[in-house]
C-alpha positions in Angstrom: -23.5 1.1 -9.1 -20.9 1.4 -11.8 -19.4 3.2 -14.6 -19.5 2.1 -18.1 -15.6 2.1 -18.2 -12.4 3.6 -16.5 -9.3 5.2 -18.2 -5.8 3.9 -17.4 -3.1 5.9 -19.2 -4.0 5.0 -22.7 -6.3 2.2 -22.1 -9.9 2.2 -22.0 -11.4 -0.5 -19.4 -15.0 -1.5 -19.8 -16.5 -2.0 -16.7 -20.1 -3.2 -17.6 -19.1 -6.8 -18.7 -17.3 -7.4 -15.7 -20.2 -6.3 -13.4 -22.8 -8.5 -15.9 -20.4 -11.4 -15.1 -20.2 -10.8 -11.4 -24.0 -10.8 -11.1 -24.6 -13.7 -13.0 -22.0 -15.6 -10.8 -23.4 -14.3 -7.7 -26.3 -15.9 -5.9 -27.4 -12.5 -4.9 -29.2 -10.5 -7.7 -29.7 -6.9 -7.6 -33.1 -5.4 -8.8 -31.4 -2.4 -10.5 -28.0 -1.4 -11.8 -26.9 2.4 -11.9 -24.7 3.1 -14.8 -22.9 6.5 -15.5 -22.2 6.4 -19.1 -18.6 7.7 -19.9 -18.2 8.8 -23.5 -14.9 6.6 -24.0 -16.8 3.7 -23.9 -20.8 3.6 -23.6 -22.1 0.3 -21.9 -25.0 -1.6 -23.5 -28.0 -1.3 -21.0 -30.2 -4.2 -19.8 -33.7 -2.5 -20.3 -35.3 -4.6 -17.5 -32.4 -3.9 -14.9 -30.2 -1.1 -15.9 -30.7 2.8 -15.2 -29.0 5.5 -16.8 -27.2 7.6 -14.0 -28.0 10.9 -16.1 -31.4 10.3 -16.7 -32.1 9.4 -12.7 -30.2 12.3 -11.8 -32.6 14.7 -13.8 -35.5 13.0 -12.2 -34.2 12.8 -8.6 -35.6 14.4 -5.6 -34.0 15.5 -2.4 -33.9 12.9 0.4 -33.3 13.5 4.3 -30.3 11.8 5.7 -30.8 8.4 7.3 -29.8 7.7 10.9 -27.9 4.7 11.6 -26.6 3.0 14.5 -22.6 3.7 15.5 -22.4 -0.1 15.3 -24.1 -0.5 12.1 -21.7 -1.7 9.3 -20.5 1.1 6.9 -18.8 -0.8 4.3 -17.2 -4.3 3.4 -13.6 -3.8 1.9 -11.5 -6.7 0.9 -7.8 -6.8 1.5 -5.4 -6.9 -1.1 -4.7 -10.8 -0.9 -1.1 -10.6 -1.0 -0.9 -13.7 1.3 -4.0 -15.6 0.2 -7.8 -15.5 -0.1 -8.9 -11.7 0.5 -10.8 -11.0 3.4 -13.9 -8.9 3.7 -12.9 -6.3 6.4 -16.2 -5.0 8.1 -16.1 -1.4 8.9 -18.5 0.4 11.5 -20.1 3.7 11.4 -19.2 5.5 14.6 -15.9 4.5 15.4 -14.8 5.0 11.8 -16.1 8.7 11.7 -14.5 9.5 15.1 -10.9 8.3 13.7 -11.2 9.9 10.5 -12.0 13.4 11.9 -9.5 12.8 14.8 -6.8 11.8 12.2 -7.0 14.7 9.8 -6.2 17.0 12.7 -3.8 14.9 14.8 -1.7 13.0 12.1 -2.0 15.2 9.1 -2.5 18.8 10.5 -4.9 19.5 7.7 -6.9 22.8 8.0 -10.7 22.7 7.2 -10.1 25.3 4.4 -7.3 23.4 2.7 -6.8 21.0 -0.1 -6.1 17.4 0.8 -4.9 14.7 -1.9 -4.8 11.0 -1.4 -3.4 10.0 -4.7 -4.7 6.5 -4.4 -7.3 4.2 -5.8 -10.7 5.1 -4.4 -11.7 1.4 -4.2 -8.8 0.7 -1.8 -8.5 1.5 2.1 -6.4 4.8 1.5 -9.2 5.9 -1.1 -11.9 5.0 1.2 -10.5 6.6 4.1 -8.7 9.7 2.8 -10.4 10.4 -0.6 -14.0 10.1 0.5 -14.8 10.0 4.2 -12.1 11.9 6.2 -11.8 15.0 4.0 -15.7 15.1 3.9 -16.2 14.6 7.6 -13.4 17.0 8.2 -14.9 19.8 5.7 -11.8 20.3 3.6 -11.4 20.0 -0.2 -10.5 16.2 -1.3 -9.1 15.7 -5.0 -10.1 12.6 -6.9 -7.4 11.8 -9.7 -7.9 9.3 -12.3 -4.2 8.4 -13.5 -0.8 7.5 -12.6 2.2 9.3 -11.2 3.8 8.8 -14.5 2.6 8.7 -18.0 -0.2 11.0 -17.1 1.2 12.3 -19.4 4.6 12.5 -17.9 6.7 11.9 -14.2 5.7 15.6 -13.4 1.9 14.8 -13.0 1.9 14.7 -9.2 3.8 18.1 -9.0 1.4 19.4 -11.9 -1.6 18.7 -9.7 -0.2 20.2 -6.6 0.5 23.6 -8.2 -2.9 23.7 -10.0 -5.0 22.6 -7.2 -2.7 24.3 -4.3 -2.5 21.1 -2.6 -1.7 21.4 1.1 -1.0 17.6 2.1 -0.1 15.0 -0.6 -0.4 11.3 0.4 0.4 8.1 -1.8 2.2 4.9 -1.6 6.2 4.8 -2.0 5.7 2.7 -5.1 4.2 5.8 -6.9 7.5 7.8 -6.1 9.7 5.0 -7.1 7.8 5.0 -10.4 8.6 9.0 -10.6 12.2 8.3 -9.6 12.6 5.7 -12.1 11.6 8.0 -15.0 13.0 11.3 -13.7 15.8 10.2 -11.7 17.3 13.7 -11.3 13.9 15.2 -10.4 13.9 17.8 -13.6 10.1 17.6 -13.6 10.0 19.2 -10.0 11.5 22.4 -11.4 8.7 23.3 -13.5 6.1 23.6 -10.9 5.6 25.8 -7.9 4.9 23.7 -4.7 5.0 26.4 -2.4 1.4 25.7 -1.0 2.6 22.0 -0.3 3.4 21.4 3.5 4.1 17.8 3.6 4.1 14.4 1.8 2.8 11.3 3.5 3.4 7.7 2.6 1.9 4.4 3.3 1.0 1.2 2.0 4.2 -0.6 1.9 7.4 -0.2 3.7 9.0 3.6 2.8 12.6 2.4 1.8 15.2 5.0 3.0 16.5 5.5 -0.6 13.0 6.6 -1.7 12.6 8.6 1.4 15.8 10.4 0.8 15.2 11.0 -2.9 11.5 12.6 -2.4 13.1 14.6 0.7 16.1 16.1 -1.2 14.3 16.9 -4.3 10.9 18.5 -3.1 12.6 20.0 0.2 9.4 19.1 2.1 9.0 16.7 5.2 8.2 13.3 4.0 6.3 11.4 6.5 6.0 7.7 6.9 3.1 6.0 8.4 1.8 2.5 9.0 -1.4 1.1 8.7 -3.6 -1.8 7.6 -7.0 -2.2 5.5 -7.9 -3.8 8.8 -7.5 -0.6 10.7 -8.6 2.3 8.5 -6.2 4.7 9.8 -2.5 4.9 11.1 -1.3 2.5 13.5 2.0 4.5 13.7 2.7 7.7 12.4 4.6 11.3 12.9 1.4 13.1 14.7 2.5 16.5 13.1 -0.7 18.1 14.3 0.1 17.1 18.0 3.9 17.2 17.7 6.4 16.9 15.0 8.7 14.4 16.1 12.3 13.9 14.1 12.2 11.6 11.3 14.2 8.4 11.4 14.7 6.6 7.9 13.0 3.1 7.9 10.8 4.1 10.7 7.0 5.1 10.8 7.7 6.8 14.1 5.5 6.4 17.1 2.1 4.4 17.8 -0.8 6.7 17.1 -2.9 7.7 20.4 -5.2 4.6 20.7 -2.7 2.0 19.7 -0.4 0.1 21.9 2.1 -1.7 19.7 4.2 -4.5 21.2 6.9 -6.9 19.9 6.4 -10.4 20.8 8.4 -13.4 20.0 7.0 -16.8 19.1 5.9 -17.6 22.5 3.8 -14.5 22.7 6.5 -12.7 25.0 7.5 -9.0 24.6 10.9 -8.5 23.6 13.6 -5.7 24.2 14.6 -2.8 22.2 15.9 -3.4 18.7 14.9 -7.2 18.9 12.7 -8.2 15.9 9.3 -10.0 16.3 5.6 -10.0 15.8 4.1 -6.5 15.6 1.1 -7.0 17.7 -1.7 -4.8 19.0 -2.7 -4.8 22.6 -6.4 -5.1 23.1 -8.9 -3.4 23.1 -8.3 -1.9 19.7 -9.2 2.0 19.1 -12.1 3.4 16.7 -12.4 2.3 13.2 -10.9 -1.0 13.4 -12.4 -4.1 11.8 -15.3 -5.4 14.0 -15.2 -8.9 11.8 -14.5 -10.5 8.6 -17.6 -10.6 6.3 -19.4 -13.9 7.0 -16.6 -15.6 8.3 -16.3 -14.5 12.0 -14.2 -17.6 12.7 -11.7 -16.5 10.4 -11.4 -13.0 12.1 -10.6 -14.9 15.5 -8.3 -17.3 13.8 -6.6 -14.7 11.5 -6.1 -11.8 13.9 -6.9 -12.7 17.5 -5.8 -16.3 18.6 -2.1 -16.5 18.0 -1.4 -14.5 21.3 -4.1 -14.1 23.7 -5.1 -10.5 24.3 -3.4 -9.2 21.2 -4.3 -8.4 17.6 -1.7 -9.7 15.5 -0.6 -7.5 12.5 1.1 -10.0 10.3 4.0 -7.8 10.1 7.6 -8.2 11.7 9.6 -5.3 13.1 11.0 -3.7 16.1 10.9 -0.9 18.7 13.9 0.9 19.1 15.3 2.6 22.3 13.4 5.6 21.7 10.2 3.7 20.9 10.2 4.3 17.6 8.6 1.5 15.1 10.3 -0.2 12.5 8.3 -2.5 10.3 10.5 -4.8 8.1 7.7 -6.5 6.0 5.4 -9.4 6.4 6.3 -12.2 8.8 6.4 -14.4 5.8 9.3 -11.9 4.6 11.6 -13.2 7.3 13.8 -16.0 6.1 15.8 -18.6 7.7 19.4 -19.2 6.1 21.3 -22.0 8.0 19.4 -21.3 11.2 19.8 -17.6 11.1 16.6 -15.3 11.0 17.0 -12.5 8.4 15.0 -10.0 7.4 14.3 -9.2 3.7 13.3 -5.9 4.1 16.8 -4.9 5.7 18.4 -6.5 2.5 16.1 -4.7 0.3 17.0 -1.2 2.1 21.0 -2.1 1.3 20.2 -3.0 -2.4 17.9 -0.2 -3.2 20.4 2.0 -1.9 22.3 1.5 -5.3 22.3 4.6 -7.4 21.3 2.7 -10.4 18.1 0.9 -8.9 14.9 2.2 -9.1 13.1 -0.3 -6.9 13.7 -3.9 -5.7 12.5 -6.9 -4.0 14.4 -9.6 -2.1 12.7 -13.1 -1.4 14.0 -16.3 0.2 14.0 -19.3 -2.1 14.6 -22.8 -1.3 18.0 -24.3 -0.6 18.7 -27.9 0.3 21.9 -27.2 2.2 21.0 -23.8 4.1 17.1 -24.0 3.9 16.6 -20.7 2.0 18.9 -18.2 0.3 17.7 -14.5 -0.5 17.3 -13.7 -4.2 17.3 -10.2 -5.4 15.0 -8.7 -8.2 16.0 -5.3 -9.3 14.6 -2.7 -11.6 16.8 -0.2 -13.0 16.1 3.7 -13.4 15.2 4.6 -16.8 18.3 5.8 -19.1 20.5 3.3 -16.8 22.8 1.0 -18.7 24.9 -1.1 -16.6 26.6 -4.7 -16.9 24.2 -7.2 -15.0 27.2 -9.1 -13.9 28.7 -6.3 -12.6 26.0 -4.8 -10.8 25.2 -8.3 -9.1 28.7 -8.2 -7.6 28.5 -4.6 -6.3 25.3 -5.6 -4.7 26.5 -8.8 -3.2 29.6 -6.7 -1.9 27.0 -4.0 -0.4 24.9 -6.7 1.5 28.1 -8.7 2.6 29.7 -5.3 4.2 26.5 -4.2 5.8 24.8 -7.4 7.2 27.8 -9.8 6.9 28.7 -13.1 5.0 25.9 -14.7 7.2 23.2 -13.1 4.7 24.3 -15.3 1.9 23.0 -12.8 -0.5 24.8 -13.9 -4.1 22.3 -13.4 -6.5 20.6 -10.2 -7.9 18.6 -10.4 -11.5 17.6 -7.4 -13.4 14.0 -7.5 -14.4 11.6 -4.9 -16.3 9.2 -4.6 -13.6 7.8 -6.4 -10.3 4.5 -7.9 -10.1 2.3 -6.0 -7.8 -1.4 -5.5 -6.5 -3.4 -2.6 -7.8 -2.4 -0.8 -4.4 1.2 -1.1 -5.4 2.4 -4.0 -3.0 4.9 -6.1 -4.4 3.6 -9.9 -4.7 6.8 -11.3 -2.9 5.0 -14.5 -1.7 4.3 -15.1 -5.6 7.6 -14.4 -6.6 9.0 -16.8 -4.0 6.5 -19.5 -5.3 7.8 -19.1 -8.8 11.2 -19.3 -7.9 10.8 -22.5 -5.9 8.8 -23.8 -9.0 5.8 -24.2 -6.9 2.1 -23.8 -8.2 0.7 -20.5 -7.3 -2.7 -18.6 -7.4 -2.9 -15.4 -9.4 -4.0 -12.8 -6.7 -7.5 -11.4 -7.7 -6.1 -7.9 -7.1 -2.7 -8.1 -9.2 -2.1 -5.2 -11.5 -1.2 -6.8 -14.5 -1.1 -10.8 -14.7 1.4 -10.8 -17.6 4.1 -9.3 -15.0 4.1 -13.1 -13.5 4.9 -14.5 -16.8 7.7 -12.0 -17.1 9.1 -13.2 -13.8 8.7 -16.8 -14.7 11.0 -16.3 -17.9 13.5 -14.2 -15.9 13.9 -17.0 -13.4 13.4 -20.3 -15.5 14.6 -19.1 -18.7 14.5 -22.6 -20.3 
């Protein structure tokens, strides 16, 4: 099934040529392709294979539901591929349905007569879990939004939709709110809309940096709840379960492990570490309902990629720590911990400090090769719209901030102003590719990149010659 096109701000993207090429390249050929014709771009149909959605809908007859086993596959969803070749996560039917229904109550405190809006791409795990399955299983209203948080038509798009449809819970990625903050740093668009029905704002998909948390909280006067999960789990590994008990918010933390998940922080030997010590964020097995059952057509990769590093554990690939109260802090991918002259340092911690500067909308810190110290941190920063600063003076300020809060050991000495950061379509910053570009290595353009031209921009910024 496909549509003839999609719309992205002011661009119309024809889908049918992409589908035709995929079918041509694939060993598996479908008997029929069902096409929804959109007036913005009509697709040319293959008369022997393609069917028009509207025509078929008019002829369609009701069908009874088809029973399936709880363990039957529900869907295959490929991870965003920030760290290499995407993996096909296989979700089951029964466990997934249980987790979706449970989480709508326990985590989101969502009434069945309310309006839930996951402002995400329906093709990603948030879209699967919380645009389609969970709201429908729960029985509440779900919003599907074709647009961006900005330029659809302005940075007030989220607030407009919340007012028009009386949204009770809004869920999106931190990158969406950073985009809003960049274009409307004073939050003036918020004053135009009535958000009285909005109870809470949830964020996930990447680390919620404290400056973004504080900006959204202060301008909306709504609870902003960070929660952490993965395509592989299908729902929150850690969260503030407001449907069970609303816990105090700690900036930088996704609060406590969700019921069913036993989170432990392990060192490189697979041994649990103490409070406030960083390590591999791992999940004690067995995993709760909805977690992946295998990697599509590659079960060995499922074992080697997730289960074999530490016996009895699923390894998330993220680094972080549990504090003395049991709050979980995710500091980024394990790859984002850099080694500077023998000191293991978190680039996520540096990003938190850099991103707190009032001129900066968003940032990324990556470790680049250095012959003497092994790696050195490099900051890339995007300024808020309308902000004019001297780049040299800004770099000096940022270096001073990192030095005062982490210490000279961080060796943070360079911050480069760029127009934008390369990201996947789900909003994850492609730190690994940035690092490869900085080191002059060859790299593969991820299949899920939002705009490949952003990589060329980074190359020119890092290697002007």
